[in-house]
PASEBA-1860 file (N, C-alpha, C; in nm, 3 decimals):
! residues 240
1> MGNYKYKR> -0.921/1.880/-4.077/-1.066/1.941/-4.097/-1.108/1.839/-4.208 ~ -1.256/1.795/-4.153/-1.284/1.709/-4.294/-1.368/1.808/-4.431 ~ -1.397/1.742/-4.476/-1.425/1.798/-4.638/-1.603/1.786/-4.633 ~ -1.678/1.871/-4.545/-1.820/1.839/-4.561/-1.901/1.977/-4.624 ~ -2.003/1.890/-4.719/-2.105/1.981/-4.785/-2.170/2.071/-4.674 ~ -2.163/2.070/-4.559/-2.211/2.205/-4.477/-2.152/2.191/-4.338 ~ -2.183/2.333/-4.308/-2.105/2.370/-4.227/-2.162/2.387/-4.069 ~ -2.297/2.385/-4.095/-2.387/2.373/-3.944/-2.500/2.281/-4.025
9> ILLKLSGE> -2.529/2.229/-3.917/-2.651/2.106/-3.928/-2.768/2.101/-3.873 ~ -2.845/2.061/-3.814/-2.923/2.054/-3.764/-2.996/1.839/-3.748 ~ -2.936/1.758/-3.657/-2.921/1.630/-3.672/-3.101/1.599/-3.565 ~ -3.177/1.519/-3.650/-3.329/1.516/-3.554/-3.322/1.328/-3.472 ~ -3.314/1.310/-3.379/-3.287/1.226/-3.300/-3.406/1.151/-3.264 ~ -3.465/1.055/-3.329/-3.576/0.953/-3.212/-3.550/0.927/-3.113 ~ -3.626/0.899/-3.016/-3.606/0.860/-2.905/-3.565/0.710/-2.931 ~ -3.674/0.647/-2.984/-3.610/0.464/-3.016/-3.519/0.449/-3.111
17> ALQGEQGY> -3.407/0.577/-3.155/-3.304/0.518/-3.205/-3.184/0.482/-3.087 ~ -3.250/0.580/-2.961/-3.178/0.554/-2.820/-3.174/0.431/-2.758 ~ -3.255/0.363/-2.801/-3.316/0.208/-2.755/-3.277/0.097/-2.778 ~ -3.187/0.100/-2.906/-3.113/-0.009/-2.921/-3.221/-0.190/-2.963 ~ -3.179/-0.246/-2.918/-3.268/-0.362/-2.908/-3.318/-0.357/-2.837 ~ -3.279/-0.320/-2.660/-3.412/-0.380/-2.605/-3.526/-0.331/-2.600 ~ -3.595/-0.238/-2.705/-3.687/-0.202/-2.702/-3.786/-0.061/-2.609 ~ -3.705/-0.036/-2.509/-3.692/0.059/-2.417/-3.628/0.116/-2.366
25> GIDPKVIS> -3.642/0.255/-2.309/-3.524/0.302/-2.249/-3.378/0.330/-2.331 ~ -3.293/0.379/-2.234/-3.140/0.414/-2.321/-3.051/0.287/-2.303 ~ -3.013/0.264/-2.405/-2.926/0.156/-2.423/-2.763/0.222/-2.421 ~ -2.689/0.230/-2.338/-2.567/0.257/-2.312/-2.450/0.265/-2.476 ~ -2.466/0.148/-2.490/-2.397/0.113/-2.670/-2.420/0.181/-2.775 ~ -2.601/0.187/-2.780/-2.604/0.287/-2.900/-2.549/0.439/-2.879 ~ -2.548/0.465/-2.776/-2.532/0.632/-2.773/-2.401/0.671/-2.780 ~ -2.305/0.556/-2.712/-2.186/0.570/-2.731/-2.145/0.577/-2.904
33> EIASQIAQ> -2.175/0.458/-2.950/-2.173/0.480/-3.079/-2.188/0.555/-3.179 ~ -2.368/0.672/-3.149/-2.400/0.786/-3.161/-2.292/0.874/-3.132 ~ -2.232/0.862/-3.038/-2.114/0.983/-2.947/-2.026/0.993/-3.044 ~ -1.955/0.828/-3.095/-1.857/0.856/-3.170/-1.824/0.900/-3.283 ~ -1.942/0.849/-3.373/-1.993/0.942/-3.470/-1.991/1.045/-3.480 ~ -2.052/1.119/-3.401/-2.062/1.310/-3.397/-1.903/1.315/-3.366 ~ -1.851/1.245/-3.302/-1.707/1.292/-3.262/-1.629/1.368/-3.398 ~ -1.626/1.277/-3.493/-1.557/1.258/-3.590/-1.644/1.338/-3.694
41> IVDGGVEL> -1.734/1.421/-3.692/-1.791/1.537/-3.736/-1.734/1.664/-3.706 ~ -1.810/1.710/-3.577/-1.716/1.781/-3.508/-1.563/1.814/-3.509 ~ -1.513/1.680/-3.503/-1.363/1.719/-3.534/-1.357/1.784/-3.678 ~ -1.389/1.751/-3.757/-1.402/1.785/-3.916/-1.479/1.934/-3.941 ~ -1.480/2.007/-3.841/-1.542/2.169/-3.820/-1.693/2.171/-3.880 ~ -1.748/2.074/-3.838/-1.931/2.069/-3.858/-1.940/2.160/-3.751 ~ -2.073/2.229/-3.747/-2.083/2.293/-3.612/-2.241/2.197/-3.576 ~ -2.309/2.145/-3.495/-2.377/2.042/-3.499/-2.491/2.088/-3.379
49> AITVGGGN> -2.582/2.051/-3.402/-2.690/2.108/-3.323/-2.762/1.971/-3.309 ~ -2.851/1.923/-3.179/-2.919/1.809/-3.200/-3.079/1.839/-3.109 ~ -3.193/1.790/-3.164/-3.304/1.773/-3.144/-3.301/1.629/-3.136 ~ -3.360/1.594/-2.971/-3.395/1.467/-2.924/-3.527/1.437/-2.918 ~ -3.601/1.303/-2.947/-3.733/1.309/-2.890/-3.749/1.221/-2.764 ~ -3.815/1.150/-2.747/-3.852/1.062/-2.591/-3.964/0.960/-2.629 ~ -3.962/0.919/-2.749/-4.050/0.783/-2.752/-4.001/0.662/-2.706 ~ -3.857/0.674/-2.695/-3.857/0.510/-2.594/-3.847/0.531/-2.443
57> IFRGLAGA> -3.891/0.625/-2.416/-3.931/0.639/-2.248/-4.102/0.678/-2.272 ~ -4.130/0.824/-2.304/-4.314/0.839/-2.327/-4.352/0.895/-2.411 ~ -4.445/0.888/-2.483/-4.495/0.929/-2.559/-4.603/0.992/-2.552 ~ -4.637/1.140/-2.592/-4.764/1.195/-2.548/-4.849/1.179/-2.615 ~ -4.840/1.117/-2.742/-5.003/1.066/-2.836/-5.057/0.904/-2.767 ~ -4.962/0.858/-2.771/-4.977/0.737/-2.659/-5.050/0.732/-2.542 ~ -5.005/0.829/-2.433/-5.088/0.861/-2.312/-5.212/0.927/-2.344 ~ -5.171/0.981/-2.416/-5.335/1.094/-2.465/-5.470/0.970/-2.555
65> AEGMDRAQ> -5.405/0.906/-2.587/-5.474/0.774/-2.688/-5.540/0.679/-2.575 ~ -5.457/0.678/-2.457/-5.480/0.609/-2.297/-5.613/0.667/-2.227 ~ -5.656/0.819/-2.261/-5.765/0.888/-2.211/-5.656/1.001/-2.091 ~ -5.526/1.015/-2.095/-5.473/1.165/-2.057/-5.478/1.281/-2.111 ~ -5.510/1.327/-2.054/-5.521/1.489/-2.075/-5.405/1.490/-2.177 ~ -5.417/1.518/-2.310/-5.300/1.585/-2.452/-5.192/1.636/-2.365 ~ -5.239/1.767/-2.355/-5.160/1.845/-2.276/-5.079/1.768/-2.166 ~ -5.107/1.750/-2.094/-5.024/1.678/-1.979/-4.943/1.587/-2.003
73> ADYIGMLA> -4.995/1.509/-2.098/-4.912/1.393/-2.176/-4.806/1.426/-2.246 ~ -4.800/1.544/-2.330/-4.727/1.619/-2.384/-4.619/1.678/-2.315 ~ -4.642/1.697/-2.189/-4.528/1.742/-2.105/-4.494/1.667/-2.008 ~ -4.509/1.543/-2.023/-4.429/1.418/-1.956/-4.356/1.386/-2.073 ~ -4.403/1.369/-2.192/-4.309/1.344/-2.285/-4.186/1.437/-2.284 ~ -4.222/1.557/-2.281/-4.065/1.695/-2.299/-3.972/1.641/-2.210 ~ -4.031/1.629/-2.026/-3.941/1.565/-1.988/-3.856/1.439/-2.026 ~ -3.925/1.349/-2.103/-3.851/1.239/-2.173/-3.755/1.283/-2.225
81> TIMNALAL> -3.753/1.352/-2.325/-3.633/1.440/-2.394/-3.528/1.472/-2.320 ~ -3.552/1.512/-2.220/-3.434/1.586/-2.148/-3.362/1.496/-2.063 ~ -3.409/1.388/-2.039/-3.338/1.251/-2.001/-3.218/1.225/-2.075 ~ -3.305/1.196/-2.201/-3.210/1.166/-2.322/-3.110/1.269/-2.381 ~ -3.131/1.377/-2.345/-3.050/1.473/-2.369/-2.899/1.466/-2.285 ~ -2.979/1.434/-2.143/-2.842/1.445/-2.046/-2.782/1.294/-2.094 ~ -2.835/1.197/-2.076/-2.739/1.048/-2.165/-2.647/1.100/-2.280 ~ -2.718/1.191/-2.330/-2.624/1.191/-2.496/-2.508/1.282/-2.410
89> QDAFEHND> -2.558/1.395/-2.362/-2.444/1.483/-2.331/-2.363/1.432/-2.207 ~ -2.375/1.312/-2.151/-2.276/1.241/-2.128/-2.196/1.157/-2.199 ~ -2.243/1.055/-2.273/-2.159/0.975/-2.383/-2.077/1.088/-2.496 ~ -2.118/1.196/-2.551/-2.050/1.265/-2.598/-1.935/1.343/-2.464 ~ -1.926/1.392/-2.366/-1.842/1.435/-2.338/-1.715/1.307/-2.267 ~ -1.759/1.191/-2.285/-1.691/1.044/-2.243/-1.588/1.050/-2.393 ~ -1.669/1.103/-2.468/-1.588/1.088/-2.586/-1.502/1.267/-2.648 ~ -1.495/1.349/-2.552/-1.456/1.429/-2.556/-1.467/1.577/-2.655
97> VPCRVMSA> -1.601/1.534/-2.660/-1.665/1.657/-2.757/-1.785/1.714/-2.636 ~ -1.713/1.871/-2.649/-1.793/1.953/-2.579/-1.905/1.982/-2.580 ~ -2.018/1.990/-2.478/-2.160/1.979/-2.495/-2.254/2.081/-2.443 ~ -2.371/2.116/-2.499/-2.437/2.172/-2.389/-2.588/2.090/-2.474 ~ -2.664/2.136/-2.318/-2.819/2.066/-2.363/-2.892/2.227/-2.292 ~ -2.972/2.276/-2.389/-3.057/2.373/-2.379/-3.202/2.322/-2.395 ~ -3.289/2.367/-2.257/-3.388/2.289/-2.240/-3.517/2.456/-2.305 ~ -3.660/2.428/-2.379/-3.737/2.529/-2.350/-3.826/2.518/-2.223
105> IQMNEICE> -3.781/2.367/-2.142/-3.903/2.414/-2.002/-3.723/2.468/-1.935 ~ -3.769/2.583/-1.827/-3.649/2.592/-1.753/-3.618/2.460/-1.680 ~ -3.487/2.411/-1.628/-3.452/2.333/-1.579/-3.278/2.364/-1.493 ~ -3.292/2.487/-1.453/-3.146/2.547/-1.462/-3.051/2.468/-1.378 ~ -3.076/2.346/-1.261/-2.974/2.283/-1.181/-2.913/2.164/-1.322 ~ -2.962/2.127/-1.398/-2.905/2.036/-1.500/-2.903/2.108/-1.617 ~ -2.946/2.178/-1.696/-2.959/2.208/-1.795/-2.945/2.409/-1.845 ~ -2.926/2.435/-1.974/-2.954/2.592/-2.003/-3.065/2.613/-2.064
113> PYIRRRAI> -3.132/2.728/-1.985/-3.221/2.725/-2.065/-3.234/2.805/-2.261 ~ -3.307/2.775/-2.307/-3.265/2.805/-2.502/-3.315/2.906/-2.479 ~ -3.204/2.988/-2.519/-3.163/3.131/-2.585/-3.094/3.085/-2.735 ~ -3.193/3.168/-2.827/-3.148/3.135/-2.973/-3.036/3.172/-2.973 ~ -2.928/3.304/-2.980/-2.855/3.395/-2.946/-2.708/3.311/-2.905 ~ -2.764/3.280/-2.770/-2.656/3.142/-2.693/-2.632/3.068/-2.791 ~ -2.765/2.985/-2.833/-2.688/2.863/-2.884/-2.611/2.886/-2.991 ~ -2.631/2.950/-3.082/-2.604/3.004/-3.169/-2.458/3.068/-3.179
121> NHLSKGNV> -2.391/3.116/-3.066/-2.266/3.128/-2.998/-2.244/2.983/-2.945 ~ -2.328/2.922/-2.881/-2.208/2.737/-2.890/-2.166/2.729/-2.961 ~ -2.261/2.690/-3.054/-2.233/2.610/-3.216/-2.124/2.697/-3.248 ~ -2.099/2.836/-3.258/-1.959/2.869/-3.374/-1.800/2.858/-3.241 ~ -1.836/2.795/-3.131/-1.702/2.765/-3.047/-1.710/2.595/-3.070 ~ -1.766/2.560/-3.119/-1.740/2.427/-3.182/-1.872/2.327/-3.039 ~ -1.902/2.375/-2.990/-1.999/2.276/-2.893/-2.103/2.214/-2.934 ~ -2.147/2.078/-2.912/-2.255/2.050/-2.964/-2.373/2.081/-2.885
129> VIFAAGSG> -2.496/2.118/-2.958/-2.589/2.183/-2.851/-2.722/2.145/-2.874 ~ -2.711/2.028/-2.750/-2.877/1.934/-2.765/-2.985/2.019/-2.722 ~ -3.082/2.047/-2.805/-3.208/2.090/-2.805/-3.326/2.020/-2.721 ~ -3.374/2.016/-2.620/-3.449/1.938/-2.508/-3.576/2.003/-2.500 ~ -3.683/1.900/-2.481/-3.801/1.958/-2.449/-3.914/2.023/-2.545 ~ -3.840/1.969/-2.671/-3.909/2.016/-2.787/-3.940/2.154/-2.777 ~ -4.071/2.199/-2.816/-4.079/2.316/-2.833/-4.133/2.419/-2.713 ~ -4.108/2.350/-2.599/-4.178/2.349/-2.451/-4.316/2.399/-2.429
137> NPYFTTDT> -4.389/2.338/-2.619/-4.510/2.353/-2.551/-4.618/2.246/-2.641 ~ -4.707/2.189/-2.581/-4.793/2.070/-2.604/-4.876/2.099/-2.731 ~ -4.907/1.970/-2.789/-4.943/1.974/-2.925/-4.872/1.962/-3.036 ~ -4.739/1.994/-3.047/-4.672/2.011/-3.129/-4.527/1.910/-3.099 ~ -4.495/1.847/-3.185/-4.423/1.730/-3.188/-4.245/1.797/-3.216 ~ -4.177/1.690/-3.164/-4.035/1.729/-3.155/-3.984/1.737/-3.319 ~ -4.036/1.665/-3.372/-4.023/1.692/-3.537/-4.039/1.838/-3.572 ~ -4.130/1.870/-3.519/-4.205/2.049/-3.531/-4.058/2.156/-3.479
145> AAALRACE> -4.058/2.084/-3.348/-3.942/2.151/-3.286/-3.805/2.137/-3.351 ~ -3.771/2.007/-3.384/-3.637/2.048/-3.512/-3.639/2.128/-3.578 ~ -3.789/2.135/-3.708/-3.768/2.209/-3.821/-3.731/2.383/-3.762 ~ -3.820/2.400/-3.625/-3.783/2.523/-3.546/-3.675/2.614/-3.526 ~ -3.570/2.477/-3.517/-3.430/2.510/-3.389/-3.365/2.525/-3.541 ~ -3.391/2.446/-3.677/-3.350/2.463/-3.757/-3.324/2.604/-3.831 ~ -3.460/2.600/-3.829/-3.418/2.776/-3.875/-3.396/2.870/-3.795 ~ -3.421/2.875/-3.668/-3.367/2.973/-3.591/-3.214/2.939/-3.581
153> IGAEILIK> -3.151/2.857/-3.588/-3.046/2.878/-3.607/-2.940/2.869/-3.708 ~ -3.024/2.916/-3.811/-2.959/2.932/-3.940/-2.882/2.778/-4.009 ~ -2.930/2.723/-3.971/-2.879/2.539/-3.965/-2.884/2.508/-4.137 ~ -2.789/2.446/-4.225/-2.843/2.469/-4.406/-2.886/2.327/-4.421 ~ -2.903/2.234/-4.345/-2.986/2.109/-4.358/-3.067/2.085/-4.192 ~ -3.114/2.019/-4.253/-3.189/1.937/-4.153/-3.208/1.739/-4.174 ~ -3.122/1.674/-4.066/-3.087/1.523/-4.078/-3.208/1.466/-3.984 ~ -3.272/1.386/-4.030/-3.344/1.324/-3.960/-3.345/1.169/-3.923
161> ATKVDGIY> -3.243/1.092/-3.843/-3.238/1.016/-3.811/-3.299/0.875/-3.791 ~ -3.298/0.804/-3.884/-3.429/0.696/-3.819/-3.395/0.565/-3.844 ~ -3.496/0.478/-3.816/-3.443/0.327/-3.826/-3.500/0.246/-3.980 ~ -3.533/0.341/-4.051/-3.538/0.303/-4.168/-3.444/0.417/-4.274 ~ -3.408/0.364/-4.405/-3.263/0.422/-4.509/-3.301/0.552/-4.589 ~ -3.440/0.563/-4.535/-3.479/0.684/-4.621/-3.666/0.730/-4.632 ~ -3.698/0.718/-4.743/-3.837/0.788/-4.734/-3.868/0.663/-4.867 ~ -4.012/0.594/-4.850/-4.074/0.486/-4.932/-4.199/0.599/-4.970
169> DKDPVKCA> -4.291/0.493/-5.102/-4.389/0.549/-5.129/-4.478/0.455/-5.053 ~ -4.460/0.357/-4.959/-4.533/0.285/-4.849/-4.416/0.253/-4.753 ~ -4.475/0.135/-4.641/-4.423/0.125/-4.533/-4.356/0.003/-4.569 ~ -4.218/0.009/-4.599/-4.106/-0.091/-4.644/-4.095/-0.218/-4.508 ~ -4.151/-0.203/-4.409/-4.154/-0.297/-4.333/-4.303/-0.420/-4.360 ~ -4.390/-0.315/-4.391/-4.534/-0.426/-4.463/-4.534/-0.435/-4.611 ~ -4.506/-0.366/-4.665/-4.496/-0.391/-4.815/-4.320/-0.437/-4.842 ~ -4.337/-0.556/-4.912/-4.200/-0.600/-5.008/-4.175/-0.513/-5.112
177> DAVRFDKI> -4.281/-0.440/-5.198/-4.233/-0.373/-5.322/-4.234/-0.207/-5.295 ~ -4.243/-0.188/-5.183/-4.181/-0.043/-5.101/-4.073/-0.012/-5.221 ~ -4.066/0.134/-5.252/-3.954/0.198/-5.341/-3.934/0.306/-5.261 ~ -3.823/0.311/-5.252/-3.734/0.408/-5.178/-3.683/0.520/-5.283 ~ -3.744/0.631/-5.284/-3.710/0.826/-5.308/-3.612/0.837/-5.277 ~ -3.493/0.915/-5.409/-3.344/0.899/-5.344/-3.369/1.086/-5.343 ~ -3.460/1.151/-5.401/-3.501/1.319/-5.378/-3.681/1.301/-5.384 ~ -3.712/1.377/-5.335/-3.867/1.396/-5.343/-3.875/1.560/-5.272
185> TYHEVLVR> -3.994/1.636/-5.368/-4.047/1.767/-5.274/-4.119/1.783/-5.143 ~ -4.103/1.866/-5.089/-4.195/1.887/-4.993/-4.352/1.845/-5.061 ~ -4.409/1.932/-5.155/-4.500/1.923/-5.164/-4.598/1.763/-5.227 ~ -4.475/1.698/-5.264/-4.541/1.567/-5.299/-4.520/1.500/-5.163 ~ -4.438/1.506/-5.061/-4.422/1.432/-4.931/-4.576/1.461/-4.885 ~ -4.618/1.603/-4.872/-4.726/1.642/-4.790/-4.899/1.593/-4.917 ~ -4.835/1.633/-5.037/-4.972/1.567/-5.080/-4.980/1.396/-5.101 ~ -4.886/1.324/-5.062/-4.865/1.189/-5.043/-4.912/1.153/-4.937
193> GLQVMDST> -4.901/1.208/-4.816/-4.920/1.186/-4.706/-4.805/1.113/-4.596 ~ -4.656/1.096/-4.682/-4.610/1.014/-4.661/-4.525/1.044/-4.507 ~ -4.517/0.992/-4.455/-4.500/1.025/-4.289/-4.317/1.037/-4.268 ~ -4.257/1.164/-4.343/-4.098/1.184/-4.320/-4.098/1.248/-4.157 ~ -4.150/1.390/-4.202/-4.165/1.437/-4.026/-4.329/1.461/-4.031 ~ -4.412/1.532/-3.959/-4.516/1.538/-3.930/-4.576/1.664/-4.075 ~ -4.722/1.662/-4.059/-4.731/1.815/-4.161/-4.692/1.976/-4.160 ~ -4.682/1.982/-3.985/-4.648/2.125/-3.960/-4.503/2.117/-3.979
201> ATALCQDN> -4.427/2.028/-3.958/-4.264/2.019/-3.960/-4.281/2.039/-4.118 ~ -4.286/1.976/-4.177/-4.262/1.992/-4.332/-4.286/2.069/-4.378 ~ -4.385/2.169/-4.380/-4.464/2.300/-4.412/-4.392/2.400/-4.368 ~ -4.316/2.391/-4.209/-4.199/2.505/-4.210/-4.108/2.499/-4.253 ~ -4.072/2.361/-4.280/-3.914/2.359/-4.370/-3.930/2.372/-4.529 ~ -4.059/2.348/-4.572/-4.084/2.424/-4.682/-4.101/2.607/-4.721 ~ -4.171/2.622/-4.656/-4.170/2.777/-4.624/-4.044/2.868/-4.616 ~ -3.938/2.766/-4.533/-3.827/2.830/-4.522/-3.696/2.766/-4.566
209> RMPILVLN> -3.769/2.706/-4.719/-3.633/2.630/-4.759/-3.528/2.562/-4.737 ~ -3.586/2.495/-4.578/-3.485/2.415/-4.545/-3.448/2.238/-4.608 ~ -3.414/2.248/-4.616/-3.396/2.067/-4.689/-3.365/1.930/-4.586 ~ -3.466/1.845/-4.609/-3.451/1.734/-4.493/-3.370/1.634/-4.558 ~ -3.284/1.542/-4.501/-3.268/1.432/-4.536/-3.247/1.339/-4.430 ~ -3.332/1.228/-4.455/-3.365/1.117/-4.427/-3.267/1.021/-4.427 ~ -3.236/0.943/-4.308/-3.136/0.830/-4.299/-3.167/0.761/-4.216 ~ -3.077/0.627/-4.194/-3.062/0.522/-4.109/-2.973/0.537/-4.056
217> IDGEDTVK> -2.949/0.547/-3.924/-2.886/0.646/-3.843/-2.773/0.482/-3.754 ~ -2.868/0.361/-3.776/-2.749/0.220/-3.774/-2.654/0.204/-3.866 ~ -2.711/0.259/-3.967/-2.599/0.256/-4.090/-2.435/0.283/-4.017 ~ -2.305/0.240/-4.063/-2.192/0.276/-4.059/-2.137/0.395/-4.097 ~ -2.126/0.512/-3.999/-2.062/0.654/-4.058/-2.186/0.701/-4.179 ~ -2.337/0.656/-4.106/-2.398/0.743/-4.221/-2.435/0.895/-4.246 ~ -2.400/0.986/-4.114/-2.428/1.053/-4.113/-2.321/1.097/-4.173 ~ -2.180/1.117/-4.173/-2.083/1.127/-4.196/-2.042/1.128/-4.352
225> RALSGEPV> -2.097/0.999/-4.369/-2.087/0.975/-4.536/-2.211/1.060/-4.583 ~ -2.285/1.099/-4.570/-2.396/1.214/-4.616/-2.349/1.345/-4.596 ~ -2.305/1.348/-4.504/-2.204/1.518/-4.501/-2.088/1.521/-4.598 ~ -2.031/1.407/-4.633/-1.920/1.383/-4.709/-1.947/1.431/-4.855 ~ -2.138/1.410/-4.891/-2.142/1.427/-5.013/-2.176/1.295/-5.085 ~ -2.170/1.193/-4.990/-2.198/1.054/-5.061/-2.414/1.035/-5.089 ~ -2.408/0.928/-5.203/-2.567/0.944/-5.202/-2.677/0.856/-5.116 ~ -2.653/0.916/-5.006/-2.767/0.848/-4.898/-2.855/0.882/-4.807
233> GTLVYQED> -2.957/0.795/-4.795/-3.103/0.854/-4.762/-3.135/0.912/-4.872 ~ -3.257/1.020/-4.785/-3.354/1.061/-4.919/-3.383/1.198/-4.866 ~ -3.330/1.311/-4.982/-3.338/1.443/-4.997/-3.481/1.487/-5.027 ~ -3.539/1.562/-4.892/-3.630/1.641/-4.952/-3.620/1.765/-4.966 ~ -3.651/1.857/-5.062/-3.618/1.971/-5.127/-3.712/2.074/-5.206 ~ -3.687/2.169/-5.210/-3.800/2.239/-5.268/-3.770/2.295/-5.406 ~ -3.835/2.256/-5.498/-3.850/2.256/-5.648/-3.808/2.408/-5.761 ~ -3.751/2.462/-5.793/-3.738/2.541/-5.815/-3.846/2.592/-5.962
END
């Protein structure tokens, strides 16, 4: 058993995190590496849920920007998250990690419908639970779905795994003088307009005092190190 700070967590994976260097779709090597890291955490007794995005396949906002009906585009994006969830499930099972996919849009032949109590029951039995199809509603991002599910299942922290090693005061890709925060409050994130998660997700976490940890999924065992208490990424918290 591992000596981890948290018993139950929700990990938000962006779709882009699954595409690797190929720039599109699903890179089997990347999801295998993620599954290997998750296996160590689950073996250490952590109850882990995942919300996955679909931007590596289709992004609703991009479709809407090209003239597609926003609701229709968002539904297509939700279907993309289900493909990612199934790919992750396969990688987990190849690493001997029991896994359930629960979808906010019913697709009974390939995954379970999302039912809160059933999800909590799966977690208590040591199964990784992947939440797919966002919240099932258009106009809401997978960030908001992650915040919602984290609150619903009683997670102790929401970890957002990205391709950046934390939250900066400006875009670190464009600005060499960007400064990374070790900690920052929800209020400051919202006031500064920092692109941590969308404002709806951040406000929901703030209202429910759900801490958010932003880290780089590409680093070596970054999630495991963060759960062990190492100073990894940026923590968003409620100032007392």
